[in-house]
All heavy atoms as a GROMACS GRO file, in nm:
protein
  566
    1MET      N    1   0.085  -0.118   0.000
    1MET     CA    2   0.000   0.000   0.000
    1MET      C    3   0.089   0.124   0.000
    1MET      O    4   0.194   0.126   0.063
    1MET     CB    5  -0.090  -0.001   0.123
    1MET     CG    6  -0.193   0.107   0.121
    1MET     SD    7  -0.326   0.083   0.239
    1MET     CE    8  -0.407  -0.056   0.164
    2PHE      N    9   0.045   0.229  -0.068
    2PHE     CA   10   0.122   0.353  -0.079
    2PHE      C   11   0.074   0.453   0.026
    2PHE      O   12  -0.045   0.475   0.041
    2PHE     CB   13   0.105   0.412  -0.220
    2PHE     CG   14   0.211   0.512  -0.254
    2PHE    CD1   15   0.332   0.471  -0.308
    2PHE    CD2   16   0.191   0.647  -0.229
    2PHE    CE1   17   0.431   0.564  -0.339
    2PHE    CE2   18   0.289   0.740  -0.260
    2PHE     CZ   19   0.409   0.698  -0.315
    3PHE      N   20   0.170   0.514   0.098
    3PHE     CA   21   0.138   0.607   0.206
    3PHE      C   22   0.195   0.746   0.180
    3PHE      O   23   0.292   0.763   0.106
    3PHE     CB   24   0.195   0.555   0.338
    3PHE     CG   25   0.132   0.428   0.386
    3PHE    CD1   26   0.186   0.305   0.352
    3PHE    CD2   27   0.017   0.430   0.463
    3PHE    CE1   28   0.128   0.187   0.395
    3PHE    CE2   29  -0.042   0.314   0.507
    3PHE     CZ   30   0.013   0.192   0.472
    4LEU      N   31   0.134   0.843   0.247
    4LEU     CA   32   0.179   0.981   0.240
    4LEU      C   33   0.156   1.048   0.375
    4LEU      O   34   0.081   0.997   0.458
    4LEU     CB   35   0.104   1.056   0.130
    4LEU     CG   36  -0.048   1.046   0.131
    4LEU    CD1   37  -0.110   1.168   0.195
    4LEU    CD2   38  -0.099   1.029  -0.011
    5VAL      N   39   0.222   1.160   0.398
    5VAL     CA   40   0.206   1.234   0.523
    5VAL      C   41   0.177   1.380   0.491
    5VAL      O   42   0.236   1.438   0.400
    5VAL     CB   43   0.329   1.220   0.616
    5VAL    CG1   44   0.454   1.280   0.554
    5VAL    CG2   45   0.303   1.279   0.753
    6ASN      N   46   0.084   1.435   0.565
    6ASN     CA   47   0.045   1.575   0.547
    6ASN      C   48   0.158   1.666   0.594
    6ASN      O   49   0.211   1.650   0.704
    6ASN     CB   50  -0.082   1.602   0.628
    6ASN     CG   51  -0.149   1.732   0.591
    6ASN    OD1   52  -0.087   1.824   0.542
    6ASN    ND2   53  -0.278   1.739   0.617
    7LYS      N   54   0.195   1.763   0.512
    7LYS     CA   55   0.299   1.861   0.550
    7LYS      C   56   0.249   1.955   0.658
    7LYS      O   57   0.326   2.006   0.738
    7LYS     CB   58   0.339   1.945   0.429
    7LYS     CG   59   0.414   1.874   0.322
    7LYS     CD   60   0.446   1.973   0.210
    7LYS     CE   61   0.511   1.909   0.093
    7LYS     NZ   62   0.534   2.005  -0.017
    8ASN      N   63   0.119   1.979   0.659
    8ASN     CA   64   0.059   2.071   0.755
    8ASN      C   65   0.012   1.995   0.878
    8ASN      O   66  -0.057   1.895   0.868
    8ASN     CB   67  -0.060   2.143   0.691
    8ASN     CG   68  -0.020   2.218   0.566
    8ASN    OD1   69   0.082   2.285   0.564
    8ASN    ND2   70  -0.098   2.204   0.461
    9SER      N   71   0.048   2.045   0.994
    9SER     CA   72   0.007   1.980   1.118
    9SER      C   73  -0.136   2.016   1.155
    9SER      O   74  -0.189   2.119   1.113
    9SER     CB   75   0.102   2.018   1.232
    9SER     OG   76   0.094   2.156   1.257
   10GLN      N   77  -0.197   1.931   1.236
   10GLN     CA   78  -0.330   1.957   1.288
   10GLN      C   79  -0.320   2.072   1.388
   10GLN      O   80  -0.230   2.073   1.473
   10GLN     CB   81  -0.386   1.834   1.358
   10GLN     CG   82  -0.399   1.712   1.268
   10GLN     CD   83  -0.502   1.733   1.161
   10GLN    OE1   84  -0.616   1.762   1.191
   10GLN    NE2   85  -0.461   1.719   1.036
   11ILE      N   86  -0.409   2.166   1.381
   11ILE     CA   87  -0.405   2.283   1.470
   11ILE      C   88  -0.420   2.241   1.616
   11ILE      O   89  -0.348   2.288   1.703
   11ILE     CB   90  -0.513   2.385   1.431
   11ILE    CG1   91  -0.480   2.442   1.293
   11ILE    CG2   92  -0.524   2.496   1.534
   11ILE    CD1   93  -0.589   2.527   1.233
   12SER      N   94  -0.510   2.150   1.644
   12SER     CA   95  -0.540   2.113   1.783
   12SER      C   96  -0.432   2.027   1.848
   12SER      O   97  -0.410   2.036   1.968
   12SER     CB   98  -0.674   2.041   1.790
   12SER     OG   99  -0.672   1.925   1.710
   13THR      N  100  -0.363   1.942   1.770
   13THR     CA  101  -0.269   1.848   1.830
   13THR      C  102  -0.125   1.866   1.784
   13THR      O  103  -0.033   1.816   1.849
   13THR     CB  104  -0.310   1.703   1.796
   13THR    OG1  105  -0.304   1.687   1.653
   13THR    CG2  106  -0.449   1.671   1.848
   14GLY      N  107  -0.104   1.931   1.672
   14GLY     CA  108   0.030   1.946   1.617
   14GLY      C  109   0.079   1.824   1.541
   14GLY      O  110   0.193   1.819   1.496
   15ASP      N  111  -0.006   1.724   1.525
   15ASP     CA  112   0.031   1.600   1.455
   15ASP      C  113   0.022   1.616   1.304
   15ASP      O  114  -0.063   1.689   1.253
   15ASP     CB  115  -0.064   1.486   1.494
   15ASP     CG  116  -0.049   1.443   1.638
   15ASP    OD1  117   0.058   1.465   1.695
   15ASP    OD2  118  -0.146   1.386   1.692
   16HIS      N  119   0.108   1.546   1.235
   16HIS     CA  120   0.103   1.535   1.089
   16HIS      C  121   0.038   1.401   1.058
   16HIS      O  122   0.089   1.296   1.100
   16HIS     CB  123   0.243   1.542   1.030
   16HIS     CG  124   0.309   1.675   1.052
   16HIS    ND1  125   0.304   1.776   0.960
   16HIS    CD2  126   0.377   1.724   1.158
   16HIS    CE1  127   0.369   1.881   1.006
   16HIS    NE2  128   0.414   1.851   1.127
   17LYS      N  129  -0.072   1.401   0.987
   17LYS     CA  130  -0.149   1.280   0.961
   17LYS      C  131  -0.091   1.198   0.846
   17LYS      O  132  -0.056   1.251   0.741
   17LYS     CB  133  -0.295   1.313   0.929
   17LYS     CG  134  -0.370   1.377   1.043
   17LYS     CD  135  -0.394   1.280   1.154
   17LYS     CE  136  -0.476   1.344   1.265
   17LYS     NZ  137  -0.489   1.261   1.380
   18ILE      N  138  -0.087   1.067   0.867
   18ILE     CA  139  -0.047   0.971   0.764
   18ILE      C  140  -0.175   0.919   0.699
   18ILE      O  141  -0.272   0.886   0.769
   18ILE     CB  142   0.032   0.854   0.826
   18ILE    CG1  143   0.159   0.906   0.892
   18ILE    CG2  144   0.062   0.748   0.720
   18ILE    CD1  145   0.230   0.802   0.976
   19HIS      N  146  -0.174   0.911   0.565
   19HIS     CA  147  -0.288   0.861   0.489
   19HIS      C  148  -0.241   0.758   0.387
   19HIS      O  149  -0.124   0.759   0.348
   19HIS     CB  150  -0.356   0.974   0.410
   19HIS     CG  151  -0.415   1.081   0.494
   19HIS    ND1  152  -0.543   1.077   0.541
   19HIS    CD2  153  -0.362   1.198   0.540
   19HIS    CE1  154  -0.568   1.186   0.612
   19HIS    NE2  155  -0.459   1.261   0.613
   20THR      N  156  -0.333   0.676   0.342
   20THR     CA  157  -0.306   0.593   0.225
   20THR      C  158  -0.336   0.678   0.101
   20THR      O  159  -0.408   0.777   0.109
   20THR     CB  160  -0.395   0.467   0.222
   20THR    OG1  161  -0.531   0.507   0.209
   20THR    CG2  162  -0.374   0.382   0.346
   21SER      N  163  -0.283   0.636  -0.012
   21SER     CA  164  -0.306   0.712  -0.135
   21SER      C  165  -0.452   0.707  -0.179
   21SER      O  166  -0.498   0.794  -0.252
   21SER     CB  167  -0.216   0.660  -0.248
   21SER     OG  168  -0.242   0.523  -0.272
   22GLU      N  169  -0.528   0.608  -0.132
   22GLU     CA  170  -0.669   0.595  -0.169
   22GLU      C  171  -0.764   0.669  -0.075
   22GLU      O  172  -0.883   0.675  -0.099
   22GLU     CB  173  -0.711   0.447  -0.171
   22GLU     CG  174  -0.642   0.365  -0.277
   22GLU     CD  175  -0.508   0.312  -0.230
   22GLU    OE1  176  -0.489   0.294  -0.108
   22GLU    OE2  177  -0.420   0.290  -0.315
   23CYS      N  178  -0.714   0.725   0.034
   23CYS     CA  179  -0.800   0.788   0.135
   23CYS      C  180  -0.872   0.911   0.078
   23CYS      O  181  -0.809   0.998   0.017
   23CYS     CB  182  -0.717   0.830   0.256
   23CYS     SG  183  -0.814   0.901   0.391
   24SER      N  184  -1.000   0.917   0.102
   24SER     CA  185  -1.079   1.031   0.054
   24SER      C  186  -1.050   1.158   0.134
   24SER      O  187  -1.087   1.267   0.092
   24SER     CB  188  -1.228   0.998   0.060
   24SER     OG  189  -1.267   0.976   0.194
   25ARG      N  190  -0.984   1.145   0.247
   25ARG     CA  191  -0.953   1.260   0.332
   25ARG      C  192  -0.807   1.303   0.324
   25ARG      O  193  -0.761   1.384   0.404
   25ARG     CB  194  -0.990   1.228   0.476
   25ARG     CG  195  -1.140   1.208   0.489
   25ARG     CD  196  -1.177   1.169   0.631
   25ARG     NE  197  -1.318   1.140   0.639
   25ARG     CZ  198  -1.407   1.220   0.694
   25ARG    NH1  199  -1.370   1.332   0.748
   25ARG    NH2  200  -1.534   1.185   0.696
   26LYS      N  201  -0.734   1.248   0.228
   26LYS     CA  202  -0.594   1.289   0.213
   26LYS      C  203  -0.587   1.435   0.170
   26LYS      O  204  -0.680   1.487   0.108
   26LYS     CB  205  -0.521   1.199   0.114
   26LYS     CG  206  -0.561   1.219  -0.030
   26LYS     CD  207  -0.487   1.125  -0.122
   26LYS     CE  208  -0.532   1.149  -0.265
   26LYS     NZ  209  -0.481   1.049  -0.354
   27PRO      N  210  -0.478   1.503   0.202
   27PRO     CA  211  -0.465   1.645   0.164
   27PRO      C  212  -0.440   1.660   0.014
   27PRO      O  213  -0.412   1.562  -0.056
   27PRO     CB  214  -0.343   1.691   0.244
   27PRO     CG  215  -0.265   1.568   0.270
   27PRO     CD  216  -0.364   1.456   0.280
   28LYS      N  217  -0.448   1.783  -0.033
   28LYS     CA  218  -0.418   1.813  -0.173
   28LYS      C  219  -0.271   1.783  -0.200
   28LYS      O  220  -0.187   1.788  -0.110
   28LYS     CB  221  -0.448   1.959  -0.204
   28LYS     CG  222  -0.595   1.991  -0.195
   28LYS     CD  223  -0.620   2.137  -0.226
   28LYS     CE  224  -0.768   2.166  -0.213
   28LYS     NZ  225  -0.799   2.305  -0.240
   29ARG      N  226  -0.240   1.756  -0.325
   29ARG     CA  227  -0.105   1.714  -0.366
   29ARG      C  228   0.005   1.808  -0.316
   29ARG      O  229   0.112   1.764  -0.274
   29ARG     CB  230  -0.100   1.702  -0.519
   29ARG     CG  231   0.038   1.671  -0.574
   29ARG     CD  232   0.082   1.531  -0.529
   29ARG     NE  233   0.218   1.505  -0.569
   29ARG     CZ  234   0.321   1.501  -0.484
   29ARG    NH1  235   0.304   1.523  -0.356
   29ARG    NH2  236   0.442   1.473  -0.526
   30ALA      N  237  -0.019   1.936  -0.317
   30ALA     CA  238   0.082   2.032  -0.273
   30ALA      C  239   0.108   2.026  -0.123
   30ALA      O  240   0.208   2.080  -0.075
   30ALA     CB  241   0.039   2.173  -0.312
   31ASN      N  242   0.019   1.960  -0.049
   31ASN     CA  243   0.027   1.958   0.097
   31ASN      C  244   0.071   1.824   0.157
   31ASN      O  245   0.054   1.804   0.276
   31ASN     CB  246  -0.107   1.999   0.157
   31ASN     CG  247  -0.143   2.141   0.124
   31ASN    OD1  248  -0.055   2.226   0.114
   31ASN    ND2  249  -0.269   2.169   0.106
   32TYR      N  250   0.123   1.733   0.075
   32TYR     CA  251   0.171   1.608   0.133
   32TYR      C  252   0.305   1.566   0.076
   32TYR      O  253   0.346   1.610  -0.030
   32TYR     CB  254   0.068   1.496   0.124
   32TYR     CG  255   0.034   1.443  -0.014
   32TYR    CD1  256   0.120   1.356  -0.081
   32TYR    CD2  257  -0.087   1.474  -0.074
   32TYR    CE1  258   0.088   1.305  -0.205
   32TYR    CE2  259  -0.121   1.423  -0.198
   32TYR     CZ  260  -0.033   1.337  -0.263
   32TYR     OH  261  -0.065   1.287  -0.385
   33ILE      N  262   0.371   1.479   0.153
   33ILE     CA  263   0.497   1.417   0.113
   33ILE      C  264   0.467   1.270   0.090
   33ILE      O  265   0.408   1.204   0.176
   33ILE     CB  266   0.604   1.432   0.223
   33ILE    CG1  267   0.636   1.578   0.249
   33ILE    CG2  268   0.730   1.354   0.187
   33ILE    CD1  269   0.721   1.601   0.374
   34GLU      N  270   0.508   1.218  -0.025
   34GLU     CA  271   0.492   1.076  -0.052
   34GLU      C  272   0.594   0.998   0.028
   34GLU      O  273   0.714   1.026   0.022
   34GLU     CB  274   0.509   1.049  -0.201
   34GLU     CG  275   0.400   1.108  -0.286
   34GLU     CD  276   0.418   1.081  -0.434
   34GLU    OE1  277   0.530   1.046  -0.476
   34GLU    OE2  278   0.318   1.094  -0.506
   35LEU      N  279   0.547   0.902   0.105
   35LEU     CA  280   0.636   0.819   0.186
   35LEU      C  281   0.682   0.695   0.110
   35LEU      O  282   0.792   0.648   0.130
   35LEU     CB  283   0.565   0.777   0.315
   35LEU     CG  284   0.525   0.891   0.408
   35LEU    CD1  285   0.444   0.839   0.524
   35LEU    CD2  286   0.648   0.967   0.456
   36GLY      N  287   0.594   0.641   0.028
   36GLY     CA  288   0.630   0.524  -0.051
   36GLY      C  289   0.539   0.406  -0.025
   36GLY      O  290   0.440   0.415   0.048
   37GLU      N  291   0.576   0.296  -0.083
   37GLU     CA  292   0.500   0.171  -0.075
   37GLU      C  293   0.554   0.090   0.043
   37GLU      O  294   0.674   0.061   0.049
   37GLU     CB  295   0.520   0.094  -0.206
   37GLU     CG  296   0.436  -0.028  -0.220
   37GLU     CD  297   0.300   0.002  -0.279
   37GLU    OE1  298   0.282   0.105  -0.345
   37GLU    OE2  299   0.210  -0.081  -0.257
   38PHE      N  300   0.465   0.053   0.135
   38PHE     CA  301   0.504  -0.026   0.252
   38PHE      C  302   0.402  -0.136   0.277
   38PHE      O  303   0.284  -0.119   0.248
   38PHE     CB  304   0.515   0.062   0.377
   38PHE     CG  305   0.617   0.172   0.363
   38PHE    CD1  306   0.578   0.302   0.336
   38PHE    CD2  307   0.752   0.145   0.376
   38PHE    CE1  308   0.671   0.403   0.322
   38PHE    CE2  309   0.846   0.246   0.362
   38PHE     CZ  310   0.806   0.375   0.336
   39TYR      N  311   0.448  -0.246   0.332
   39TYR     CA  312   0.360  -0.359   0.362
   39TYR      C  313   0.280  -0.337   0.489
   39TYR      O  314   0.178  -0.402   0.512
   39TYR     CB  315   0.439  -0.489   0.373
   39TYR     CG  316   0.538  -0.489   0.488
   39TYR    CD1  317   0.504  -0.540   0.612
   39TYR    CD2  318   0.666  -0.436   0.472
   39TYR    CE1  319   0.594  -0.538   0.718
   39TYR    CE2  320   0.756  -0.434   0.576
   39TYR     CZ  321   0.719  -0.487   0.699
   39TYR     OH  322   0.808  -0.484   0.803
   40ASP      N  323   0.324  -0.244   0.574
   40ASP     CA  324   0.260  -0.222   0.703
   40ASP      C  325   0.260  -0.073   0.736
   40ASP      O  326   0.358  -0.004   0.712
   40ASP     CB  327   0.338  -0.300   0.811
   40ASP     CG  328   0.269  -0.297   0.944
   40ASP    OD1  329   0.287  -0.199   1.018
   40ASP    OD2  330   0.196  -0.393   0.976
   41VAL      N  331   0.151  -0.027   0.793
   41VAL     CA  332   0.137   0.115   0.827
   41VAL      C  333   0.239   0.159   0.932
   41VAL      O  334   0.282   0.274   0.934
   41VAL     CB  335  -0.008   0.148   0.870
   41VAL    CG1  336  -0.042   0.085   1.003
   41VAL    CG2  337  -0.031   0.298   0.876
   42LYS      N  338   0.284   0.068   1.016
   42LYS     CA  339   0.383   0.104   1.118
   42LYS      C  340   0.519   0.136   1.055
   42LYS      O  341   0.593   0.218   1.106
   42LYS     CB  342   0.394  -0.006   1.222
   42LYS     CG  343   0.269  -0.014   1.308
   42LYS     CD  344   0.280  -0.116   1.417
   42LYS     CE  345   0.150  -0.118   1.494
   42LYS     NZ  346   0.154  -0.206   1.607
   43VAL      N  347   0.548   0.072   0.944
   43VAL     CA  348   0.671   0.102   0.871
   43VAL      C  349   0.658   0.242   0.809
   43VAL      O  350   0.753   0.321   0.811
   43VAL     CB  351   0.701  -0.005   0.765
   43VAL    CG1  352   0.826   0.028   0.687
   43VAL    CG2  353   0.713  -0.143   0.829
   44ALA      N  354   0.542   0.272   0.756
   44ALA     CA  355   0.516   0.406   0.701
   44ALA      C  356   0.527   0.512   0.811
   44ALA      O  357   0.578   0.622   0.787
   44ALA     CB  358   0.378   0.411   0.636
   45GLN      N  359   0.483   0.479   0.931
   45GLN     CA  360   0.492   0.570   1.044
   45GLN      C  361   0.639   0.600   1.076
   45GLN      O  362   0.676   0.716   1.100
   45GLN     CB  363   0.421   0.510   1.165
   45GLN     CG  364   0.417   0.600   1.285
   45GLN     CD  365   0.345   0.534   1.402
   45GLN    OE1  366   0.355   0.412   1.422
   45GLN    NE2  367   0.271   0.612   1.476
   46CYS      N  368   0.722   0.500   1.073
   46CYS     CA  369   0.866   0.520   1.096
   46CYS      C  370   0.927   0.609   0.988
   46CYS      O  371   1.009   0.696   1.018
   46CYS     CB  372   0.939   0.387   1.100
   46CYS     SG  373   0.903   0.288   1.246
   47GLU      N  374   0.885   0.590   0.864
   47GLU     CA  375   0.933   0.673   0.754
   47GLU      C  376   0.887   0.818   0.772
   47GLU      O  377   0.964   0.912   0.749
   47GLU     CB  378   0.883   0.617   0.621
   47GLU     CG  379   0.934   0.688   0.500
   47GLU     CD  380   1.084   0.671   0.476
   47GLU    OE1  381   1.145   0.576   0.530
   47GLU    OE2  382   1.140   0.754   0.404
   48ALA      N  383   0.763   0.839   0.814
   48ALA     CA  384   0.709   0.974   0.835
   48ALA      C  385   0.785   1.047   0.946
   48ALA      O  386   0.802   1.169   0.940
   48ALA     CB  387   0.561   0.967   0.868
   49ARG      N  388   0.835   0.973   1.043
   49ARG     CA  389   0.910   1.035   1.153
   49ARG      C  390   1.046   1.087   1.109
   49ARG      O  391   1.111   1.160   1.182
   49ARG     CB  392   0.922   0.938   1.270
   49ARG     CG  393   0.791   0.924   1.343
   49ARG     CD  394   0.809   0.868   1.482
   49ARG     NE  395   0.682   0.876   1.553
   49ARG     CZ  396   0.617   0.772   1.603
   49ARG    NH1  397   0.668   0.651   1.592
   49ARG    NH2  398   0.504   0.790   1.666
   50LYS      N  399   1.088   1.051   0.990
   50LYS     CA  400   1.211   1.109   0.935
   50LYS      C  401   1.187   1.255   0.896
   50LYS      O  402   1.281   1.333   0.886
   50LYS     CB  403   1.257   1.030   0.812
   50LYS     CG  404   1.306   0.891   0.845
   50LYS     CD  405   1.348   0.818   0.719
   50LYS     CE  406   1.395   0.677   0.750
   50LYS     NZ  407   1.431   0.604   0.625
   51TYR      N  408   1.061   1.290   0.873
   51TYR     CA  409   1.023   1.426   0.834
   51TYR      C  410   0.967   1.507   0.951
   51TYR      O  411   0.994   1.626   0.962
   51TYR     CB  412   0.918   1.423   0.722
   51TYR     CG  413   0.966   1.358   0.597
   51TYR    CD1  414   0.942   1.224   0.572
   51TYR    CD2  415   1.039   1.430   0.503
   51TYR    CE1  416   0.986   1.163   0.455
   51TYR    CE2  417   1.085   1.371   0.385
   51TYR     CZ  418   1.057   1.237   0.363
   51TYR     OH  419   1.103   1.178   0.249
   52PHE      N  420   0.886   1.443   1.035
   52PHE     CA  421   0.816   1.512   1.143
   52PHE      C  422   0.820   1.426   1.270
   52PHE      O  423   0.802   1.306   1.264
   52PHE     CB  424   0.669   1.539   1.107
   52PHE     CG  425   0.651   1.611   0.977
   52PHE    CD1  426   0.603   1.546   0.866
   52PHE    CD2  427   0.684   1.747   0.966
   52PHE    CE1  428   0.586   1.612   0.745
   52PHE    CE2  429   0.667   1.813   0.846
   52PHE     CZ  430   0.619   1.745   0.735
   53TYR      N  431   0.839   1.492   1.383
   53TYR     CA  432   0.841   1.420   1.511
   53TYR      C  433   0.702   1.369   1.548
   53TYR      O  434   0.685   1.255   1.587
   53TYR     CB  435   0.896   1.513   1.620
   53TYR     CG  436   0.894   1.450   1.757
   53TYR    CD1  437   0.987   1.352   1.790
   53TYR    CD2  438   0.799   1.486   1.851
   53TYR    CE1  439   0.985   1.292   1.915
   53TYR    CE2  440   0.796   1.427   1.974
   53TYR     CZ  441   0.888   1.330   2.007
   53TYR     OH  442   0.885   1.271   2.129
   54ASN      N  443   0.602   1.456   1.537
   54ASN     CA  444   0.465   1.421   1.576
   54ASN      C  445   0.388   1.373   1.454
   54ASN      O  446   0.350   1.452   1.369
   54ASN     CB  447   0.391   1.542   1.635
   54ASN     CG  448   0.448   1.583   1.768
   54ASN    OD1  449   0.499   1.502   1.842
   54ASN    ND2  450   0.441   1.711   1.798
   55VAL      N  451   0.368   1.242   1.445
   55VAL     CA  452   0.288   1.185   1.337
   55VAL      C  453   0.179   1.098   1.396
   55VAL      O  454   0.194   1.042   1.505
   55VAL     CB  455   0.374   1.104   1.237
   55VAL    CG1  456   0.471   1.194   1.164
   55VAL    CG2  457   0.447   0.991   1.304
   56ASP      N  458   0.069   1.090   1.325
   56ASP     CA  459  -0.046   1.014   1.370
   56ASP      C  460  -0.116   0.959   1.246
   56ASP      O  461  -0.112   1.021   1.140
   56ASP     CB  462  -0.141   1.106   1.449
   56ASP     CG  463  -0.258   1.033   1.512
   56ASP    OD1  464  -0.249   0.910   1.532
   56ASP    OD2  465  -0.358   1.099   1.541
   57GLY      N  466  -0.181   0.846   1.260
   57GLY     CA  467  -0.254   0.788   1.148
   57GLY      C  468  -0.393   0.849   1.134
   57GLY      O  469  -0.457   0.884   1.233
   58CYS      N  470  -0.438   0.860   1.012
   58CYS     CA  471  -0.575   0.902   0.984
   58CYS      C  472  -0.670   0.801   1.046
   58CYS      O  473  -0.649   0.680   1.033
   58CYS     CB  474  -0.594   0.909   0.833
   58CYS     SG  475  -0.764   0.927   0.779
   59LYS      N  476  -0.774   0.847   1.114
   59LYS     CA  477  -0.865   0.753   1.180
   59LYS      C  478  -0.950   0.675   1.081
   59LYS      O  479  -1.010   0.576   1.116
   59LYS     CB  480  -0.951   0.823   1.284
   59LYS     CG  481  -1.059   0.910   1.233
   59LYS     CD  482  -1.140   0.964   1.350
   59LYS     CE  483  -1.253   1.053   1.302
   59LYS     NZ  484  -1.333   1.102   1.415
   60PHE      N  485  -0.951   0.717   0.955
   60PHE     CA  486  -1.031   0.649   0.854
   60PHE      C  487  -0.952   0.546   0.774
   60PHE      O  488  -1.001   0.438   0.745
   60PHE     CB  489  -1.095   0.751   0.760
   60PHE     CG  490  -1.187   0.845   0.832
   60PHE    CD1  491  -1.143   0.971   0.869
   60PHE    CD2  492  -1.314   0.807   0.869
   60PHE    CE1  493  -1.225   1.057   0.938
   60PHE    CE2  494  -1.398   0.892   0.938
   60PHE     CZ  495  -1.353   1.018   0.973
   61CYS      N  496  -0.827   0.577   0.740
   61CYS     CA  497  -0.750   0.484   0.657
   61CYS      C  498  -0.632   0.419   0.729
   61CYS      O  499  -0.579   0.319   0.682
   61CYS     CB  500  -0.702   0.555   0.530
   61CYS     SG  501  -0.581   0.685   0.557
   62CYS      N  502  -0.589   0.474   0.841
   62CYS     CA  503  -0.475   0.421   0.918
   62CYS      C  504  -0.513   0.408   1.065
   62CYS      O  505  -0.439   0.451   1.155
   62CYS     CB  506  -0.353   0.511   0.902
   62CYS     SG  507  -0.292   0.525   0.733
   63ASN      N  508  -0.627   0.350   1.089
   63ASN     CA  509  -0.683   0.343   1.223
   63ASN      C  510  -0.595   0.268   1.323
   63ASN      O  511  -0.597   0.298   1.441
   63ASN     CB  512  -0.822   0.279   1.217
   63ASN     CG  513  -0.901   0.304   1.343
   63ASN    OD1  514  -0.845   0.307   1.451
   63ASN    ND2  515  -1.030   0.321   1.330
   64THR      N  516  -0.516   0.172   1.278
   64THR     CA  517  -0.435   0.093   1.371
   64THR      C  518  -0.326   0.176   1.440
   64THR      O  519  -0.279   0.136   1.546
   64THR     CB  520  -0.369  -0.027   1.300
   64THR    OG1  521  -0.292   0.020   1.191
   64THR    CG2  522  -0.475  -0.125   1.252
   65ILE      N  523  -0.289   0.290   1.380
   65ILE     CA  524  -0.189   0.375   1.445
   65ILE      C  525  -0.248   0.509   1.487
   65ILE      O  526  -0.175   0.597   1.531
   65ILE     CB  527  -0.064   0.397   1.356
   65ILE    CG1  528  -0.100   0.468   1.225
   65ILE    CG2  529   0.009   0.267   1.333
   65ILE    CD1  530   0.018   0.526   1.152
   66HIS      N  531  -0.379   0.525   1.472
   66HIS     CA  532  -0.444   0.650   1.511
   66HIS      C  533  -0.446   0.661   1.662
   66HIS      O  534  -0.491   0.569   1.731
   66HIS     CB  535  -0.586   0.655   1.456
   66HIS     CG  536  -0.664   0.774   1.501
   66HIS    ND1  537  -0.633   0.903   1.461
   66HIS    CD2  538  -0.770   0.786   1.584
   66HIS    CE1  539  -0.716   0.987   1.518
   66HIS    NE2  540  -0.801   0.918   1.593
   67LEU      N  541  -0.396   0.773   1.714
   67LEU     CA  542  -0.396   0.797   1.858
   67LEU      C  543  -0.530   0.856   1.898
   67LEU      O  544  -0.566   0.963   1.850
   67LEU     CB  545  -0.282   0.892   1.896
   67LEU     CG  546  -0.142   0.844   1.861
   67LEU    CD1  547  -0.041   0.955   1.888
   67LEU    CD2  548  -0.107   0.719   1.940
   68LYS      N  549  -0.601   0.789   1.982
   68LYS     CA  550  -0.732   0.836   2.028
   68LYS      C  551  -0.710   0.945   2.131
   68LYS      O  552  -0.672   0.919   2.244
   68LYS     CB  553  -0.814   0.723   2.089
   68LYS     CG  554  -0.812   0.591   2.017
   68LYS     CD  555  -0.878   0.594   1.883
   68LYS     CE  556  -0.896   0.455   1.825
   68LYS     NZ  557  -0.804   0.415   1.726
   69LYS      N  558  -0.729   1.070   2.092
   69LYS     CA  559  -0.705   1.182   2.184
   69LYS      C  560  -0.836   1.244   2.228
   69LYS      O  561  -0.932   1.244   2.165
   69LYS     CB  562  -0.618   1.287   2.117
   69LYS     CG  563  -0.480   1.234   2.090
   69LYS     CD  564  -0.395   1.340   2.026
   69LYS     CE  565  -0.259   1.280   1.994
   69LYS     NZ  566  -0.173   1.366   1.926
   0.00000   0.00000   0.00000
């Protein structure tokens, strides 16, 4: 599965959301970084942390790593 991370952080939490390329809630192309193809969302999360300290999964497409706040 192909993953991406939002360049813009969430105002309320400061997290950068990770999405799959198929997610209907992914940001516009200018607002995300392509992380690449990974077999597991946790690997994508590690890749996203190379860009941003605070990362979180989208609750719709990456629910297994979504932090319930």
